[in-house]
C-alpha positions in Angstrom: 103.0 -13.2 -20.3 101.7 -9.7 -20.7 98.4 -8.0 -21.3 98.4 -5.5 -24.2 95.5 -3.0 -23.8 94.4 -0.5 -26.3 94.2 -0.2 -30.1 97.2 -1.0 -32.0 98.4 0.5 -35.2 99.9 -2.9 -36.2 98.5 -6.4 -35.8 99.7 -8.1 -32.7 100.9 -11.0 -34.9 103.3 -8.7 -36.7 104.5 -7.1 -33.3 105.2 -10.6 -31.9 107.1 -11.7 -35.1 109.3 -8.6 -34.7 109.8 -9.1 -31.0 110.8 -12.7 -31.6 114.3 -11.6 -32.6 114.8 -11.2 -28.6 113.1 -14.4 -27.7 109.9 -16.5 -28.4 106.8 -14.5 -28.1 103.4 -15.2 -29.5 99.6 -14.0 -29.1 98.2 -16.2 -26.4 94.7 -14.8 -25.6 92.6 -12.6 -27.9 90.4 -11.5 -25.0 88.7 -8.4 -26.7 89.3 -6.3 -29.7 91.6 -4.0 -27.6 93.0 -6.6 -25.1 95.4 -9.3 -26.3 97.8 -11.3 -24.0 101.2 -12.3 -25.3 103.3 -15.2 -24.0 106.7 -16.5 -24.4 110.3 -16.1 -23.2 110.8 -13.1 -20.8 113.0 -11.2 -23.3 110.5 -11.7 -26.2 107.5 -10.7 -24.0 109.5 -7.5 -22.9 110.3 -6.6 -26.4 106.7 -7.3 -27.5 105.5 -4.9 -24.7 107.9 -2.2 -26.0 106.8 -2.7 -29.5 103.1 -2.7 -28.6 103.5 0.6 -26.7 105.2 2.1 -29.7 102.2 0.9 -31.9 99.7 2.7 -29.7 99.0 0.5 -26.7 97.6 2.4 -23.8 99.2 -0.1 -21.5 101.4 -3.2 -21.5 101.1 -5.1 -18.1 103.3 -8.1 -17.2 101.1 -10.9 -15.8 102.3 -12.8 -12.7 102.1 -16.4 -14.0 104.2 -19.4 -13.6 104.5 -20.4 -17.2 104.4 -19.2 -20.9 100.9 -20.6 -21.4 99.3 -21.0 -24.9 102.8 -20.8 -26.5 105.2 -23.2 -28.1 107.1 -23.2 -24.9 104.3 -25.4 -23.4 105.1 -28.2 -26.0 107.0 -30.3 -23.4 103.7 -30.7 -21.4 101.8 -32.2 -24.2 103.0 -35.8 -23.8 101.9 -35.9 -20.2 98.6 -34.1 -20.9 98.0 -36.4 -23.9 98.5 -39.5 -21.7 96.0 -38.2 -19.0 93.4 -37.2 -21.7 93.7 -40.8 -23.2 93.0 -42.3 -19.8 90.0 -40.0 -19.2 86.6 -41.4 -19.9 85.0 -39.4 -22.7 81.4 -39.2 -24.0 80.1 -37.6 -27.2 79.0 -33.9 -26.6 75.4 -33.8 -25.6 75.2 -30.1 -26.4 77.4 -27.6 -28.3 80.9 -27.1 -26.9 83.1 -24.4 -28.5 86.7 -24.7 -28.9 89.2 -21.9 -27.8 91.6 -23.3 -30.5 89.2 -23.2 -33.5 86.5 -20.9 -32.3 84.0 -23.4 -33.6 81.8 -26.2 -32.2 83.3 -29.4 -31.1 81.4 -32.3 -32.6 83.0 -35.5 -31.1 84.8 -36.7 -28.0 87.9 -37.4 -30.1 87.9 -33.8 -31.3 87.5 -32.5 -27.8 90.4 -34.5 -26.6 92.6 -33.4 -29.4 91.7 -29.8 -29.1 92.3 -29.8 -25.4 95.9 -31.0 -26.2 96.3 -28.3 -28.8 95.1 -25.7 -26.4 98.4 -25.8 -24.5 100.3 -24.3 -27.3 97.5 -22.4 -29.2 96.1 -19.0 -28.5 92.7 -18.7 -26.9 90.4 -17.2 -29.5 87.9 -15.7 -27.0 86.7 -13.0 -29.4 86.1 -15.4 -32.3 84.4 -17.9 -29.9 82.0 -15.4 -28.5 81.1 -13.9 -31.9 80.5 -17.4 -33.2 78.3 -18.4 -30.3 76.4 -15.1 -30.5 75.7 -15.7 -34.2 74.6 -19.2 -33.6 72.4 -18.4 -30.6 70.7 -15.0 -31.1 69.2 -13.7 -28.0 70.8 -16.4 -25.7 71.9 -15.7 -22.2 75.5 -16.5 -21.5 76.4 -17.7 -18.0 79.8 -17.5 -16.5 80.2 -20.3 -14.0 82.7 -19.9 -11.1 84.2 -17.0 -9.0 84.6 -13.7 -10.7 83.1 -12.0 -13.7 86.0 -11.2 -16.0 84.7 -13.2 -18.8 81.2 -11.6 -18.4 82.8 -8.3 -18.7 84.5 -9.1 -22.0 81.5 -10.8 -23.3 79.3 -7.7 -22.8 81.6 -5.7 -25.1 81.7 -8.5 -27.7 78.0 -9.5 -27.8 76.1 -6.4 -26.4 72.8 -7.7 -27.6 73.0 -10.8 -25.4 72.3 -11.1 -21.7 75.2 -12.2 -19.4 75.2 -13.3 -15.8 77.6 -14.8 -13.4 77.1 -17.7 -11.1 79.9 -18.0 -8.6 77.9 -19.1 -5.5 75.5 -21.8 -4.6 72.8 -19.2 -4.2 73.5 -17.8 -7.8 73.4 -21.2 -9.3 70.1 -22.0 -7.5 68.6 -18.7 -8.7 69.7 -19.5 -12.2 68.1 -23.0 -12.1 64.9 -21.5 -10.7 64.9 -19.0 -13.6 65.2 -21.7 -16.3 
């Protein structure tokens, strides 16, 4: 996998299609307008990095990961994940949940299960998810749960009219609950 940073003269889908002559490579994460992650076989990813740089990318950075996540190369993991998802207890959503696969709201437990399975081989559409949520919830505050603030930083660029905060510690969660 590799992060492609900067504005490109060509769509990343076209770059990946051309780079696929060297090996499987697809867009895996649409993190921001000027930040896309590509995933696939090493040769395809390396060729994708070269073509992205030739198309104006400021940087193309290899990511130290253990797999070609969100690509067709994850398909062999789908049966095992599918079996685990079938065994899990599911409830109908009590509040809106947005899918990284469709960038839209998930309306049923069955859809959530199916979309989680598809997420193994589908790109994360973070840009579209945040834009859809921002449009659906004007003025809402977005909260990133867990350590770090990478998603909050991306969100501030995509939905600048929305407040964002992180909750990575017990104290931060308690402060959030008190503010609600």
